[in-house]
N, C-alpha and C positions, 0 to 999 in steps of 0.2 A: 524299415524291414531289412535293408542291407546291413545296417549297424547291428541289429539283433542277431543276424546270421553270424557276423564276425564274433560277437560277444559269446555266442554259444560255442563256436569252434574253439575260441581261445580259452574258455573255461575248461573245456575238455582237455586241451593240451596242457594247461597249467596243472590240472589235477593229476594227470599221469606223470608229469615231470617231478612231482613231489612225493614219489613213492617211497623214498628213503625215510627212516625213522628219525625225524627231527621235529622240534617244536619252536615256533617263532616266539621270541621273548618280547612281546609288545607292551604289556601292561605292568603296573606296579613299580615304576621307576621314579627316582628323584634326581633332580638336576641342579647343579651349582655352576653359575657362569663366573668362575674365578678359580684361582689356585688355593691350596690349603697348606697348613704348616707341615703336614705329614699324613701318612695313611691312617694312623690311629685316630686322627681328627674326623675321619670319614666313617670308620666302622665302629667306633666306640658307641655303646648303647646309652643314649641320653634321652630322657623323657621329654615330651612336648611341653612347652610352657616353662621349661627350665632355662634360666639365662645362659647356661652352657650350650644351648641348642644352636647358638649363632656359629657360623653364618647360616642364613635361612635357605632351605632347599625348596624347590617347587616340583610338584608332581608333573610328569610328562609321559607320553606314549612314544615308543620307538616304532619306526625310525624317527629321529629327531635331529634337527640341525641347530647348532649353536647360533647361527646367523639367520634364523627364520624371519626375523623382523628387521634387524639392523643393516642387512645387506642393501636395503633400499631406503633406509632412513635418510631423508635429505639433509639432516643437520649434524650427523656424526659419521666418522669413519667406522666401517664394520669391525667388530671385535676380532682380534687375532691374539690368541693366548690360550691358557689352560682352562679347561672346564672338566667337570666330573659328573659321572652317573653312578648311581648305586641302587641295589635291589637285594632281596633275599629270596633264594630259590629253594624249592623242594627238589632234591636230587636223589633219585632212586633208579640206578642203572639196572635194567632187567637181566643183563648178562652177568653171569657169576664172575668172570674174569675180564669183563668188558672195560672199555675206555669211555670217558666222558669228555666231550669237547664243547668249547664255545666257538661257533663258526660265524665269522664276520663276513658279510657280503660286501662290506666297504665301510670304512670309518676314517675321518680325516683329522689331521694329516699324520700325526704321530700318536700312537696309542699304547698305553700301559694297562695291564690287566692284573687284578689282585683277587685272591681268595682270602678273605679276612685280612691279615697283614702280610701275607705272602705274595710277592710278585711272581706271577706264573708265566708272563709272556709280554712281548713288546712287538710293535710293527711300525715301520715307516713307509708311508705311501697311502694316499687317500682313496684309491680306486680299485685295487686288486683285492681278491678274496684271500682270507687267511684264517687259521684256526689256532686255538690254544688248548692243549691237553691239560685239563684241571683235575684229572683222576687222583693223582697222588696228594695234591693239596687238599682236596675234599676229604680224602680218607684221613689225612692228618688232623684236619679241623674237627672231624667227627669224634676224635679221641679226646678233644679238649673239653673241659667242664663247662665252658661257656656255650657250647653247642646246644645243650638242652636248657641250662639255667637261664641264659640271657637271650639266646636266639631261637628257642623253642623248636629245635630240630631243623632249622633252615640254615642255608649256606649264604653268608654275606659276600656279595660280589661288588667290587668297585672298579670303575674304568675311567682312566684319564684320557681325555682327548685334547690335542694341542695343535693348533694351526698357526702358531707363531711364525713370524717372518724368518726365513732361513735361506741364505744365499747358497747353501750347499744341499738344497733339496729341490726337486722338481714337483710341480711346475713353478715357474718364476712368478713372483708377485708383480712383475710387469705385464703379466698376461691379461688379456681383455676378458677376464671372468674372475669371479671370486674364488679364492682358495679356502673353501669352507671347512668348518670344524664340526665335530659331532659324530654320533653313531647314526649317520643319515641313510644307511641301508639296513636291511633286516639283519638282526642278530638271532642266531639259532642255538638251541641246546640240542646236542647230538649224542646219542648213545650208539656205540658200535661194539660188536663182539671183539675178543682179543685178536682175531684174525679177520681183517676187512680190507676191501679195496679203497684206497685213497682217491686214485684217479683212473678212469677208464678211457682210453684213447681209441676212437673208432674212425678210421678214414674210409670214406666211400668214394670210389672213383668209377668213371665210365668213359668209354670212347666217345668221339664226337657224334657218332650215329646213335648212341644210346642202346646199342644191341647187346653189349656185354659189360657187366659191372663186377667190381671186387670190393670186399670189405676187409680191411686189416684191423685186427683188434689186439691192442696191447694194454697192459695194466701196470699200476704201481700200487703196492700195498702200503699201509701205514707202517712206519718204522718199527713199531712195537710188535708187528706180526712176525711170528716165528713158527716153524714146524711145517707140517704138511697140510695140503688143502685140495679138495676136489672142486673144480670149477666147471659149471655148465653154462655155455654161451648160446643164446638163441638170437636169431634174426627174425623179426616180425615185420610184415609189410604194412603199408598205410591203412589197410582195412582190418588190421588186427590178426591176420592169419600168419601162423608160424611158417617161415620159409625153410629154415635149416636150424640144426642144433649140433653143437660140437661139445664133447666132454673131455676135460683135460685134468690130469693128475699132476699137481705141483709139489716138488720136494724142496724147492727153495723159493722164498718169498721176498728176496732182497733185490733191489734195483728195478729197472724197467723190464717187464717180462712180455714176450710175445705169446699171446694165448692161442689165436687161431686166425684163419683166413676163410672167407666165404666167396664163392664164385656165383654170380647171379646173372641168369640169362634175361635179357630184355627187362631191366629194372624199370620201375615207374619213376620217371624223372621229376626232379624238383625244379620249379621255375616260379617267377613272380605270378604267372597266370594260374599255375597249379602247384602250390608248395607242398608236395607230397613227401611225408616223412616216414622213414622206417625207424624201428626201435631195436637197439642192441641191449639185450638183457643178460647180465652176468650174475649167476648165483654161486656163492662160495659156501661150501658145506664142510664143516669140521665137527669134531665131537661135541662142541658147544651149541651147534645148531646151524642155521643158514642166514646168510646176509645177501641181499639183492640190491644190485645197482643197475639203473636204466639210463640210457643215453639216446637222444634223438639224432638221426643222421639223414642226409639226403644225397641222392645221386645226381650230379650235374657236372658238366664239362664247360669250362670257360676259357677264353683266350682274348688277350689284347693283341690284335693283329699289328705287326710292325707298320708304323705310319698308316694305320687304318683304324677301323671301328672295333667295338667290343662284340664278342661272339659268346652266346650261351647255348649250349647243346646244339652246336653246329649252325645256328642262325644268328643274324645280327640283332642285337638288342641295344637300343638307345637308352643309356642309363639316365633316368629321370629322377634326380635326387634332391635331397635337402640335408640339413644338419640338425643335430640335437645336442643341447646342453642339459644336464641334469639339474633343473631349476624350475620352480613353480611358485605362484603367488601364495603367500602366507606360510609356506613351509620351506622355501629355498630348495636345498638338495634332498630333503627328506620326503620324496614322493612315495606314496603308497602304490601297491601293485595295481589297484583300481585306476589311479591317476595315470600310471604308465600305459595301461591297456587302452584307455580312452584316447590318450595322445597318439599312440601308434595307429589306432584305427582311423583317427582323423587324417593322419598322413596317407594311409592306404586309400582312403576315400577321396583324397586330393589327387591321387594318381601316382604316388611315389612308388618307384621300384628299387630305389637305391638310397642309402644314407651313409653319410660320414659322421661317425660318433666323435664329436669334438669336445675337448682335445685330450681324452683320457679313456681308459677302460671303463665301460659302463656296466650297469647292473645285469646280472644273468637273466633277469626278467625281460629286459629289453632284447637281449640276444634271442631268447626263446620266442618272443613276439615276432622278431624279424624272420626267424625260421618259419613260423606258422602262418604269417601273413604273406610271405614271399617278398621280402625287402633285402636286397643285397647290401653288404656291409663293408665299409672301410673303417677299421677301428685302430686307434693309435695310442701310443704312450704319451704322457704329458711333458715331453721335452719341448717346451714351448717358450720361446723368447729368452733374452737375458744373456746368451752366450753359453759357455761351458765351464762348469765347476771342476773341482778336484776329484780325488779318488772316491770319496764318500758319495759325491754327486753321480759319478759314473757308475758306481756299483748299484745305486738305486735304479738308474735307468736300465741297466742290464737285468736286474731282478724283476722290474716291472714289465719289461718286454717278455721275459721268460714266463712270468705268471700269466700275462694276458694271452700268450699263445697257448699255453698248456690248459688254461681254464676255459678257453673258448674254442679249442681245437676242433671239437666235434660239430660245430654249428655249420650247417649247409650254407647259411646266408653269408658267411665271411669269405671275402675274396681277396682282401688287402689288409696287410698289417702296416700301419703307419708308424714311421720312426721319428717324426718330428714335425713341428709347425713353426714357421717364421723364425728359423734358426739363424737368419741373417740379422736378427734384431739384437743389438748389444745393450749393455747397461748394468748387468749384475756383477761383472768382474772388472777389475782395473785394466785387464788386457783382453782384447777381442782378436783371437788368432784364427783366421779362416782355415789354415792348414790343420790345426788341432781339431777344429770342428769337422773337417773332412775326414780326418783319420778316425775319429770316434764314430762318425756316421757309417764309414766302411765297416767298422767293427760290429755295429748294430745290424747292419745289412747282412753280414755274414752269419751273425748269431740267429737272425730271423730265418734265414734259409736253412741253417742247420736244424733248427727246431721244427720247421715245417717247410718242406720243399714244394708243397702243392699250392701255396698262396704267393701273391706278389707283394713286394714292398713298395712304399711310396712316401713322399714328403710333399708339403706344400710351401711354396715361397721361400726357397733358398737356392738361388740360381747357381751358386758356386758348388752345390752338391747334387745338381740335377742329373749328372752322369752316373751317379753311384747307384741309385735305386731303380727299380723296374718301371715304375709309373711316376710321372711328375706332373704337378699342378703349379703353374706360375700364378702370379697375382694379376688378375684382370677384373677391373671394377669399372667397366665402361659406363659412363653416365652417372657415376657417383663420386668416386675419389678423383678420377681423371677422365677427361674427354667426354664425348657424347655416347649415348647408348647405341646410336646408329653405327658407331665404330666397332661394335662388339665382334662381328664376324671377321672383319679384317684383322683385328688384334689377335683373335683366336687362331686364325690361319697362320699368322707369323710365328706364334709360339709353337704351334703344332709341328712345324718344320724343324724345330730345334731338338726334338727328343724322339726316341722310338715310340714311346707310349705316352700320349697326352690325355689328361683327364682334368677338366676344369672344375675345381671345387672352390666355392666362395664367390658369389656374385649377388647383386641386388642393391638394396639401399634402405635407409631408415624411413619410417613413416610414423607419424604421431596419430594414433588411432582416434578417429572422429574428426580429423582435420581434412578438409576437402578444398579444392581450388577450381575457379573458373579459368585460370590461366597458369596451369602447372608447369609449363615448359619455359616460363619467363627467364629463369636463371640460366638457361642454356645459351642465351644470347651473348653472355660474357665469358663463357668457358672456351679455353683454347683447344683447338682440334689438332690432330696429327702428331701430338707429342707423346703418344702412348696412353694406355689405359690402366697402368699398374698403380698400386697404392705405394706412396713414398712417405718418408719421415715427415710427420706433421700433418698429413692429409686428414687424419681423423679429428684433428682439432677444429673447433668452431671459430678459431681466430687466426688471422694472418695468412700469409702465403698466397698462392695463385688462386684465381677464381675457380670454384668447383661447386658442384651441386650439393655435396655434403655440407658445405659451409654456407653457400649463398642461396640454396634452394629453399622451398617452403616446407619441406618434410611432410607433404600431404600424401594421403592415400591415393589421390588422383595421379600424382607423378609416378609413384611406385607402380601403379597398375600399368601405366604406359611403358615404363622401363621393362617390366616383366613381360608384357605383351610382345614387345619388340624382340626380346631375347628368345622367347618360345617360338615365335613364327620363323625366326632365322634358323633355329636349331632343326627345324623340319627340312631345311634345304642344305644341310651340311653332312653329306653321306659318309664322310671320313670320321665324323665325330664319335668318340666313344661315349660321351655323355657329360653331364654337368651336375652340380649340386648347389642349389640356391642357399644362401646363408641368411639366417637359419630358419627353421620352421616356427619357432616360438621366441618372442622377446625374452631376454635374460638379463640378469643383473651383472654389473661390472664395476669395479672400483675406479676405473680410469676414465669414466664419462660422467663426472658430476654435473656438467652444464647442459646435459640433454633435456629435452622438453619434459621427460620424466627423469628426475635426477638419478644417476647411477644405473640407468637402464640402456642396454643396447637394443634399439627399437627396429631392428631389421627383420623381425619375424613377420610371417603372414598370419599369425594368430598372436593375441596378446599373451601375457604371462599366465593368465588364468584360462587360456584356450579359447577366449572369445575370438571369433573369426574376423579378420580384416577383409577388406574388399579384394585384395590381391589373391587370397585363397581361391576365389572363384575363377580368376584368370587362369591359374594353373589347372583347375578342374576342367575348364573348357577345352584345354589342349590335351590333357593327359588321361581323361577318363572316357569310358564308353557308355556307362549308365546315363541315359538322357538327363540333362540338367540345363537350367537356365537361371540367370541372375541379372537383374537390372542393377547397374552401378548406382550406389548412393543410399543404401539402406540406413546408414548412420549419418546422413546429410539432411537435416530437417529443414534447412532454409537455403535455397539457391538465390542468386541475385543477378540483376542485369536491367536492361531497359525494357520498357513496354514493347511487346511484339518482337523482341530480339530473338533471333534463332539460337537455341541452345542445343548442344549435342547431348543426346541421350544414348548411352552405350549399354549394350546387352552382351553378356558373356554366356556362351552356350556351345555345346558340342553337337547340337542338332543341325540338320541340313538347312533349315530356314526358320524364320521367326517373323511374327506380325506384331506391330506395336500399336497400342491404343493410348491416347492421351485424353483424359476427361471423356472417355467413351467414344472418341472418334478414332477410326483407324488411320494410321499413317503408312500403311502398305506393308508388303512382305519383302524381306531382304533374304538373299541367299548367303549362306556362310562360305567364306573363302579364307583359309588360314593366312594367306599372304596379303590380304587386304587390311592394312593397318589403319586405325586401331580397331579392336574388338572383332577382328576377322570379318569385317564388313557389316556387322550387325550394329549399325549406328544410324541414328536419325537426327537430322537438324530440324528442330521443331520450334516455331514461334510461340513464345509464352506470354500470357497476360498475367498481371499481378494477382496474387492470391493463392488459394489452395489448388494443388495439382494432384491428380491421380493417374499414375502410370501403370499400365498392365501390358504384359507380353505373353504371347502363346508361341512356343517353339515346337517344331514337329520334325520327326524323321519317319517317313512313311506314315503309318497309322498311329504311331506313338506320339502323344502330345504332353508337354509339361508347361507350367505357367509360373509367373511371378508377378508381384505387384508392389508398388511403394506409393507413399504419399509424402508430399513436401509443400512448403510454402515458397512462392516465388516473390522476392522482395524487389520492388522497383524503386523505392525511396532510397535516396543517397544518405550516407551517414558521414559524420565528421570525426574528429579525433576523440578517443576515449575520454570521457569526463566523469564517469561514475560507475558504480556497481549496483546490481540488484540481486538479492539472494532470495530464493524461493524453494518451497518443498513441492516437488512434482509428483511424488507418489509415496505410499507407505504400505508395505506388505509384511505380515508376520513379524512386526516389531522392527523392521528395517526401513528407515526413511531415506529416500533419495533426494539429495539437495543439489540445486543447480544455481550457479552464479552466472550472471550475464554482464558483459561489458557494454555500456551504453554511451552514446554521445550526449551533448548538452540538451538535445531535444527528446531524449529517451529512446532513440533508435539503436537497435542492435548493431554493433560494429562487427560486421561479418568477417573482416580480415584481421581482427585483433588477436594478437598472440601474447598478451600480457601474462606475466607470472602471477599466479593466484596462490595465496596461502590461506588454508582453512584452519580454524581452531574451534574447540568445543569446551564448554564448562557445564557441569551439572551431572545428571545421573547417566547420561548416555556415553557412548564411546565411538570415536571415529573409526571407521574401517579403513585404515590407511596402511602404509608400508607394504602395499601389495605389488608395487611395480607395474601398475596398470594406469590407463588414462583416467579411470574413474576410481582409483584406489590409492591416491597419493595426496598428502596434505599440502604439498608444494608441486604445482604442475603448471605448464603453459596452457593457456586457453586454446581451444580448437574452435575456430570460426566464432570467436567472441563469447564462448561459454566454457564452463568446466563443471564437472559433476563429481560428487563424492557421496558416500553412504554413511549412515549413522545407525548404530544399534541403540535404540531408545531405552531399553531396559524398563519400559513401562513408566518412566519418570519424566521429569522436566529437565531441559537443557537449553542453553543459549549457544547458538553457533555464530561464528564470525568468519568473514572473508575480507581479505585485504589485498591490495595491489599497489605497488610503489607509485606515488604521485596521485593516487585516488583515495577518496574517503572510505574508511573501513565501514562495512555494513554488518548488521546483526539480525538474527532471526531466532525467535523463541520457538522451541519445539515442545 
């Protein structure tokens, strides 16, 4: 019911935000994953079946990412190079002297646009919005004979996408994420009259008490706009009621123009609890007709107290945050609006009130969702790792910062503009000069404040620049890259004292979904303490260096839950803390981690790449939400192990006041929740188990409200030896999708519950492996989780033979 309520709200917001006249160009595209000899090779009319039709194009829908599959292909590097898209459009601008634009919400990383053989525009930068005016090129093409004779009245459009490696472009290819190619955000066909607003800037401000508000409205018209115009500006409250209206006569339309100011008594305030949004509506009227542009704004007052907490609307707010990469199973960066909406709703239902958008400007859809859901935002440009390039490099950074600020200026959710990430990381340039990096960081800091005086600036992990920005986040990875998670509070206090405004972004650890442990903290015994909790060069490697959990731990969901549990209970007793952001919400692909249990995946998410929840999701929910919830740890743990009648801890995560546990129908008593009673806030029971099937049930209560959860698992008391063989089986089939499971067995046929062997799946026949998903059940090469691994097959109604192999063990086959 909660999710349905959010969906209804967001559908309403999304519909009103798209009031402008534009059409998403999603269908009828063809794609070529290579370069061509020239533009004529793309637009020349060649019939199908003709040998001259090569190279072969494939039909695609937009948004589309060049690297939808190969980003997580375990056997190849992801493609970085040129690719092409082409289509033919019906273009009929309804305005007699209007302009026709192609509006890109994001395309990576360098893009060229052609109308027939005429190049009409280019852009460098994979994450900011931009547009190309194709009016004149379309008019010229319509005068050509081929317009009707060969193209039947349609306009041929060709777009080149290029994500080739380039040391003079941001982000760096040393970054811990893929630098994707493709038209991976929505592309729109836009018609405007000859006089129209390009950007409408609306700043809503209020005092700390929220008793008085002001709205300042400025505009910037398209460069082709000349002459006079009448502009009517309305302010509409969250209930749809018009608050005020101002009418302005403009005799000049060049440059940035101040339209009007509104004074608002006792405005309805925006907050994570009540994300109330006003609408600024500007109507431009000329002899050709009217043009309407709408922007959502929110009244809120925020403050980072010097050496203190974060304040919103005069009250302390602990920022409970996460991170987001634009990445998803099967599509990579090309997420649809529906995918984005579901992802952000899941964050909100986890209790998130803050997000750092890493490490680049993200889709306008995400910013709209943050506004309407009540999620505060740190958004940053992709100056990430590698050092500092030359003039071209710097100019791109300036341009992307300017575009990010101007394009997301109106969003109530945004409180921080990020200027960089891990800028202390060398490698792209022969010289790494800290003073040059400091100088450019100061320039960007000044530029950000010039563009927007109302927001703060920030960077993460570059100690020699921490005095430049307003807000700083050091590197603290207690219990993962360095130290123990019990050192988290001390490490944070030490860093807090070094800067005026401390905000801890990026903490957590990797977990291989489906992998669980009876002794998750074993690796901590070898980890050195007291030496700091920061990440250092080489710590992310799975080889060499000092003992650390990231290298020597078991990567179980069990350990990550304990780490998260400790961090969250400590944060409740840090009254000076502004907040934190766990890294990240969802697993994402990266070229620099080929050896992870899912190759090329950063597995620090609390949900998998396809949004399947891991156990840690519920730990956050138990601390951060108020809607009653309860979750028994181990929903994806089918077999536990130990001795007969050995006491095993059963953990329950809940935000309720108390809970009662039942094991095989027998009550093991009621426990009271206490957030400081680690682990599981006191909701844990040590229960002696006998071998065989177990049914666990819990009922949690707060007052008269009760919620429940249950799981079943097998308890294995038999011991197992070394892995000696594999068994491959089909465990289910639904709607033509077969789920296949391989088990690692010892020489007696016992399941090896601690086995983490690499498993490689293969398939021959009519079916198709559903792989390259970047999930624990969607990769043809994956480490086993507790002696098993799963993959799915699209059977296509035919016959196939599936294989599974692991080094040192006999390959097994199964006919489907």
